[in-house]
C-alpha positions in Angstrom: 41.2 131.0 -118.3 40.3 134.3 -116.6 43.5 136.4 -116.4 41.9 139.2 -114.4 40.6 136.9 -111.6 37.3 138.7 -111.4 34.1 138.3 -113.6 34.6 141.2 -115.9 32.1 140.0 -118.4 29.3 139.6 -115.8 30.2 143.1 -114.6 29.8 144.4 -118.1 26.3 142.9 -118.2 25.3 143.9 -114.7 26.2 147.6 -114.8 24.0 148.6 -117.8 21.2 146.5 -116.4 21.3 148.4 -113.1 21.6 151.8 -114.9 18.6 150.9 -117.2 16.4 150.2 -114.1 17.4 153.6 -112.6 16.6 155.4 -115.9 12.9 154.5 -115.4 12.7 156.6 -112.2 14.7 159.7 -113.0 14.3 162.8 -115.1 15.1 163.1 -118.8 18.5 164.9 -118.4 19.6 162.7 -115.5 18.7 159.6 -117.7 20.9 161.0 -120.5 23.8 161.6 -118.3 23.5 158.2 -116.5 23.3 156.4 -119.9 26.3 158.2 -121.3 28.4 157.7 -118.1 27.5 154.0 -118.0 28.3 153.3 -121.6 31.7 155.1 -121.2 32.5 153.1 -118.1 31.6 149.8 -119.9 33.8 150.9 -122.8 36.7 151.5 -120.4 36.1 147.9 -119.1 36.2 146.8 -122.7 39.6 148.5 -123.2 40.8 146.6 -120.1 39.5 143.4 -121.8 41.4 144.1 -125.0 44.7 145.2 -123.3 44.8 142.1 -121.2 43.7 139.7 -123.9 46.5 137.1 -124.4 47.2 136.9 -128.1 48.6 133.5 -128.8 47.2 132.2 -125.4 44.3 129.9 -124.8 41.4 130.2 -127.3 38.8 130.9 -124.6 39.7 133.7 -122.1 37.9 135.5 -119.3 35.9 132.3 -118.8 33.1 132.3 -116.2 30.8 129.4 -115.5 28.0 128.9 -112.9 25.8 125.8 -113.2 22.2 126.9 -112.8 19.8 124.0 -113.5 19.9 120.9 -115.6 22.2 121.4 -118.6 21.8 125.2 -118.5 24.7 127.2 -117.1 25.6 130.9 -116.9 28.7 130.4 -119.1 30.6 133.4 -120.5 34.0 133.6 -122.3 35.5 135.1 -125.4 38.0 134.4 -128.1 39.6 137.0 -130.4 36.5 137.2 -132.7 34.1 137.8 -129.9 36.4 140.3 -128.3 36.5 142.5 -131.4 32.7 142.4 -131.9 32.2 143.3 -128.2 34.6 146.2 -128.6 32.6 147.4 -131.7 29.4 147.3 -129.6 31.0 149.1 -126.6 32.6 151.7 -128.9 29.3 152.6 -130.7 27.0 152.8 -127.6 28.2 156.1 -126.2 28.0 157.5 -129.7 24.4 156.4 -129.9 23.6 158.1 -126.6 25.2 161.3 -128.0 23.3 161.1 -131.2 20.0 161.0 -129.2 20.9 163.8 -126.9 18.8 166.4 -128.5 16.7 164.5 -131.1 14.8 162.4 -128.5 12.6 164.5 -126.2 9.7 162.2 -125.3 10.0 159.2 -122.9 13.7 159.8 -122.6 14.2 157.6 -119.6 12.6 154.6 -121.3 14.6 155.3 -124.5 17.9 155.3 -122.6 16.9 152.2 -120.7 16.1 150.4 -124.0 19.6 151.2 -125.3 21.3 150.1 -122.1 19.4 146.8 -122.1 20.3 146.3 -125.8 23.9 146.8 -125.0 23.7 144.0 -122.3 22.0 141.6 -124.8 24.5 142.3 -127.6 27.5 141.7 -125.4 25.8 138.6 -124.1 25.4 137.2 -127.7 29.1 137.5 -128.3 30.2 136.3 -124.9 27.8 133.4 -124.3 29.3 129.9 -124.1 26.1 128.0 -123.5 24.0 127.5 -126.6 20.7 128.2 -124.8 22.1 131.3 -123.1 23.2 132.4 -126.6 19.7 131.9 -127.9 18.2 133.9 -125.1 20.5 136.8 -125.8 20.1 136.4 -129.5 16.3 136.6 -129.4 15.9 139.1 -126.6 17.7 141.7 -128.7 14.6 142.0 -130.8 12.6 143.4 -127.9 14.4 146.7 -127.2 15.0 147.2 -131.0 11.4 146.6 -131.7 10.4 149.3 -129.1 13.0 151.8 -130.3 11.6 151.6 -133.8 7.9 151.3 -132.8 7.9 154.1 -130.2 10.5 156.6 -131.3 10.5 155.9 -135.1 9.0 157.7 -138.0 5.4 157.9 -139.4 5.3 154.2 -140.5 7.1 153.0 -137.4 4.5 150.4 -136.4 4.6 148.6 -139.8 8.4 148.6 -139.8 8.6 147.4 -136.2 6.2 144.5 -136.8 8.0 143.5 -140.0 11.4 143.6 -138.3 10.1 141.5 -135.4 8.3 138.9 -137.4 11.0 138.3 -140.0 13.7 137.8 -137.4 11.6 135.8 -135.0 10.2 133.2 -137.4 13.6 132.1 -138.6 14.9 131.8 -135.1 12.1 129.4 -134.0 13.4 126.8 -136.4 16.9 127.4 -135.1 15.7 126.6 -131.5 14.3 123.2 -132.6 17.7 122.5 -134.2 19.5 123.5 -131.0 17.4 121.1 -128.9 18.2 118.2 -131.3 21.9 119.1 -131.3 22.2 119.3 -127.5 20.3 115.9 -127.3 22.7 114.4 -129.8 25.9 115.8 -128.2 24.8 115.5 -124.6 25.9 119.0 -123.7 24.9 122.6 -124.3 28.4 123.9 -123.9 29.4 125.7 -127.1 33.1 124.9 -126.7 32.3 121.2 -126.6 29.8 121.4 -129.4 32.5 123.0 -131.7 34.3 119.7 -131.5 31.3 117.4 -131.8 31.0 115.6 -135.1 27.4 115.4 -136.3 26.4 112.8 -139.0 26.4 114.3 -142.5 22.7 113.5 -142.9 21.8 115.4 -139.8 24.1 118.2 -140.7 22.0 119.1 -143.7 18.8 119.8 -141.7 20.6 121.4 -138.8 22.5 123.7 -141.2 19.3 124.8 -142.9 17.6 125.5 -139.6 20.5 127.7 -138.4 20.7 129.3 -141.8 17.0 130.3 -141.6 17.8 132.5 -138.6 21.3 133.9 -139.6 20.3 134.7 -143.2 17.5 136.9 -142.0 19.7 138.6 -139.4 22.5 139.4 -141.9 20.2 140.0 -143.9 20.8 138.0 -147.1 18.7 138.4 -150.3 15.8 137.8 -150.6 14.9 138.0 -146.9 16.4 141.5 -146.7 13.3 143.6 -147.2 12.7 144.3 -143.5 16.0 146.2 -143.4 15.3 149.3 -145.5 11.9 149.9 -143.7 13.5 149.4 -140.3 16.3 151.9 -141.1 14.1 154.5 -142.6 11.7 154.5 -139.6 14.2 154.1 -136.8 15.7 157.1 -135.1 19.3 157.9 -136.0 20.8 156.0 -133.1 18.6 153.0 -133.8 19.9 152.9 -137.4 23.5 153.2 -136.1 23.2 150.2 -133.7 21.1 148.2 -136.2 23.7 148.5 -139.0 26.7 148.6 -136.7 26.1 145.6 -134.5 22.8 143.7 -135.0 23.5 142.8 -138.6 26.9 141.3 -137.4 25.1 138.7 -135.3 24.2 136.7 -138.5 27.8 136.7 -139.6 28.9 135.7 -136.0 26.4 132.9 -136.1 27.8 131.5 -139.4 31.3 131.7 -137.8 30.5 130.2 -134.5 27.9 127.6 -135.5 27.3 126.8 -139.1 30.9 126.4 -140.3 32.6 124.6 -137.4 29.6 122.5 -136.3 28.4 121.5 -139.8 31.4 121.7 -142.2 30.1 119.1 -144.7 26.7 120.7 -144.9 28.4 124.1 -145.3 30.3 122.8 -148.3 27.2 121.1 -149.6 25.3 124.4 -149.6 28.2 126.6 -150.7 26.4 127.1 -154.1 23.4 128.6 -152.3 25.5 131.0 -150.3 27.5 132.1 -153.4 24.3 132.5 -155.5 22.5 134.6 -152.9 25.6 136.7 -152.3 26.2 137.4 -156.0 22.5 138.4 -156.5 22.7 140.6 -153.4 25.8 142.4 -154.5 24.5 143.3 -157.9 20.8 143.7 -157.3 20.9 145.7 -154.1 23.7 147.9 -155.5 21.5 148.7 -158.5 18.6 149.4 -156.2 20.7 151.7 -154.2 21.6 153.7 -157.3 18.0 154.8 -157.8 17.1 155.7 -154.2 16.0 159.2 -153.3 16.0 158.6 -149.6 19.5 158.7 -148.0 18.8 156.2 -145.4 17.3 153.7 -147.9 20.4 154.1 -150.1 22.7 153.3 -147.2 20.5 150.4 -146.1 20.6 148.7 -149.5 24.4 149.3 -149.6 24.6 147.4 -146.2 23.0 144.3 -147.9 25.6 144.4 -150.6 28.5 144.7 -148.2 27.2 141.9 -146.0 27.0 139.7 -149.1 30.8 140.1 -149.4 30.9 138.8 -145.8 28.9 135.7 -146.5 30.9 134.9 -149.6 34.2 135.4 -147.7 33.1 133.3 -144.8 32.3 130.3 -147.0 35.5 130.5 -149.0 36.8 127.9 -146.5 40.3 129.6 -146.2 42.1 132.0 -143.9 42.1 135.0 -146.3 38.4 134.8 -146.9 37.4 134.3 -143.3 39.8 137.0 -141.9 38.6 139.4 -144.6 35.0 138.7 -143.8 35.6 139.5 -140.1 37.4 142.8 -141.0 34.5 143.7 -143.4 32.1 143.1 -140.6 34.1 145.5 -138.3 34.6 148.1 -141.0 31.0 148.0 -142.1 29.9 148.4 -138.5 32.0 151.6 -138.2 31.4 153.1 -141.7 27.7 152.4 -142.0 27.2 153.8 -138.5 29.1 156.9 -139.4 27.1 157.3 -142.6 23.8 157.1 -140.7 25.1 159.6 -138.3 26.0 161.9 -141.2 22.4 161.6 -142.4 21.1 162.3 -138.9 23.2 165.5 -138.6 21.5 167.1 -141.6 18.1 165.6 -140.9 18.1 167.3 -137.5 18.6 170.6 -139.3 16.2 170.2 -142.2 14.0 167.3 -141.2 14.1 165.6 -144.6 16.1 162.7 -146.0 15.3 163.5 -149.6 18.6 163.8 -151.5 17.2 166.4 -153.9 16.6 168.9 -151.1 20.3 169.2 -150.4 23.4 170.3 -152.5 26.4 172.5 -152.0 26.9 171.6 -148.3 30.6 171.8 -148.7 30.3 175.6 -148.9 28.5 176.2 -145.6 29.4 172.9 -143.8 33.0 172.2 -144.7 33.8 170.1 -141.6 30.8 167.9 -142.3 31.7 167.6 -146.0 35.3 166.4 -145.1 34.1 163.7 -142.7 31.3 162.6 -145.0 33.8 162.3 -147.8 36.1 160.1 -145.6 33.3 157.7 -144.8 32.1 157.7 -148.4 35.6 156.7 -149.5 35.8 154.0 -146.7 32.5 152.6 -147.9 33.9 152.3 -151.5 37.0 150.6 -150.2 39.7 153.3 -150.8 43.2 152.0 -149.9 44.2 153.5 -146.5 40.7 153.0 -145.1 39.2 150.1 -143.3 37.0 149.1 -146.2 39.9 148.3 -148.5 41.5 145.8 -146.1 38.5 143.6 -145.6 37.2 143.6 -149.2 40.7 142.8 -150.6 41.2 139.9 -148.2 37.7 138.5 -148.8 38.0 138.6 -152.5 41.5 137.1 -152.4 40.2 134.2 -150.4 37.1 133.9 -152.5 39.3 133.7 -155.7 40.9 130.5 -154.4 37.4 128.9 -154.6 35.7 130.5 -157.6 37.1 133.1 -160.0 33.6 133.6 -161.4 32.0 134.3 -158.0 34.9 136.7 -157.3 34.3 138.5 -160.6 30.6 139.1 -159.8 31.2 140.1 -156.2 34.0 142.5 -157.3 31.4 144.4 -159.4 30.1 145.6 -156.0 33.1 147.8 -155.6 32.4 149.5 -158.9 28.7 149.8 -158.3 29.4 150.9 -154.7 31.6 153.7 -156.0 28.8 154.7 -158.4 26.0 155.1 -155.8 28.2 156.5 -153.0 29.9 159.1 -155.1 26.6 160.0 -156.8 25.1 160.5 -153.3 28.0 162.6 -152.2 27.9 164.8 -155.3 24.2 165.5 -154.9 24.5 166.3 -151.2 27.8 168.1 -150.7 28.8 169.4 -154.2 27.2 171.8 -156.6 25.6 175.2 -155.8 23.6 176.1 -152.7 20.1 176.6 -154.1 17.7 176.4 -151.2 17.7 179.1 -148.7 17.0 176.8 -145.8 20.1 174.7 -146.8 22.2 177.9 -146.8 21.2 178.6 -143.2 22.3 175.2 -142.0 25.3 175.5 -139.5 28.3 173.3 -139.6 29.0 170.5 -137.1 28.7 171.3 -133.4 31.2 170.1 -130.8 28.8 167.3 -129.9 28.6 166.1 -133.5 32.3 166.3 -134.0 32.8 164.2 -130.8 30.5 161.6 -132.3 32.1 161.4 -135.8 35.8 162.0 -135.1 36.4 158.8 -133.1 34.9 156.7 -135.8 37.0 158.5 -138.4 40.1 157.8 -136.4 39.4 154.1 -136.0 38.5 153.8 -139.8 41.9 155.2 -140.6 43.7 153.1 -138.0 42.2 149.9 -139.4 43.1 150.9 -142.9 46.7 151.9 -142.1 47.6 149.3 -139.5 45.1 146.4 -139.8 47.5 144.0 -137.9 46.0 145.5 -134.7 42.7 143.8 -135.6 43.9 140.8 -137.4 46.4 139.6 -134.7 43.7 138.8 -132.1 41.7 136.7 -134.5 44.6 134.9 -136.3 44.8 131.8 -134.1 41.0 131.5 -133.8 40.6 131.6 -137.6 43.4 129.0 -137.9 41.5 126.8 -135.5 38.3 127.2 -137.6 40.2 126.5 -140.8 41.6 123.3 -139.3 38.2 122.2 -138.3 36.6 122.7 -141.7 39.5 121.8 -143.9 38.2 118.3 -144.5 35.2 119.8 -146.3 37.1 122.5 -148.2 35.8 122.6 -151.8 38.2 122.4 -154.7 38.8 125.7 -156.4 38.6 126.5 -160.1 41.9 128.4 -160.2 44.8 126.7 -161.9 47.3 128.1 -159.4 47.3 128.1 -155.7 48.2 131.2 -153.8 52.0 131.4 -153.3 52.7 128.5 -155.7 55.1 129.2 -158.5 54.0 128.4 -162.0 55.5 125.1 -163.3 58.4 125.8 -165.7 59.1 123.6 -168.7 62.6 122.2 -169.4 63.1 124.5 -172.4 61.9 127.5 -170.5 64.2 126.7 -167.6 67.2 126.5 -170.0 66.1 129.9 -171.5 65.7 131.5 -168.1 69.1 130.1 -166.9 70.7 131.6 -170.0 69.1 134.9 -169.3 70.3 134.9 -165.7 73.8 134.2 -166.9 73.7 137.1 -169.3 72.3 139.4 -166.6 75.0 138.3 -164.2 77.7 138.8 -166.8 76.4 142.3 -167.6 76.4 143.3 -163.9 79.9 141.9 -163.5 81.2 143.7 -166.6 79.6 146.9 -165.4 81.5 146.6 -162.1 
């Protein structure tokens, strides 16, 4: 179904591509303006997409399909999950352009072109309805991100760029082989058809492992997470924003779109692996974050811990866990992006990310301190912010499967509070000791324009999460129906919403108490 009667998704891919080509042939300031205007126009198209999305309507909407050759087709379409992830991408892109406005001074046209092409590819990942088209978008994202780190990154940018590229590419080669086998077995490359294709349990095992090799690196899951801190530290601020905000979500989207619905029995078979890696990641990377002296590294390790909550929630095999995992993905995309922007703001002034060089910023940068505090609280999961909603739902769903896994994963909330509050105290509180820190000005209008919209959405999601849960409710229900045959038995004695059995003696006692209470209220009247 395409309720707008024109190919809006193709238009959202074509406009940034055209703008990226133009950026190669214009001056630096013109390239900046062109990139900003283009990303704002694409975001406006995204708002049209959201407003006209039919909640409760067909699962796949805004569908476009053009047969190209053989089994390959230009097939686009979205469901509620795709729509929210596309909106996250479109929302962050103008902010990334704004974050690069002054900090990037060399090869500006090529830099802006790289970001515009990356926007095209990320939207393509979430909108593709042909499995080979998905793979092309999924892998091609590596190229602009590799260039952004390798050309405009820090001192060790070449090492970080190679590590990022090789880690993510090697896992995906195995996934391509699995895709070829899957298409041969099903006789189609259409994702909507593959979602309802039943693969033999024996084949599911190998296919699941092949897809896992790619998605686990992209998340990233422990122990294949080591590329992430290096990539974040060396990437420019906007590169870190889009890497944490969107690229990491592609792994979670892959689990949602492929691993769970296509290989439900294998997903249940390897649930112990997912839970084990998630528990280790939550505890280990949180402890590593506690001892970091580089702000970007601390936030990078915290991202691994938060994404571990996502994987655990996704493989809870129930509505609460899956909905919570999706909300955590959205929340983390916003909050981690904002935290990297906060680091970039003070890095542009002092050109260091060492935590010990700061302190007392709440005195001379009060606006910055307030926004930094909001994002710190959201990262911890304070009620009223986006972080609380997702983590609560994820852990509630996870508890239905394993109370012990829930207990270990819940320690991430405590450890997260430890390293984030410790970071905030060392950066924003205390006395202003260093003279160069005293001279740092508060947020500019451009910086407020970058951070304020994220703050507003973080609060919106925390206060009224139904806006974000409603579009995905039916899609999650379809997924749960698909995988319910493989749902593992939980270790909890009670099911959610089920009353505890009452013995006959207890029932008599409770009835007597109700009679006494009724008599008391009557006598009182």
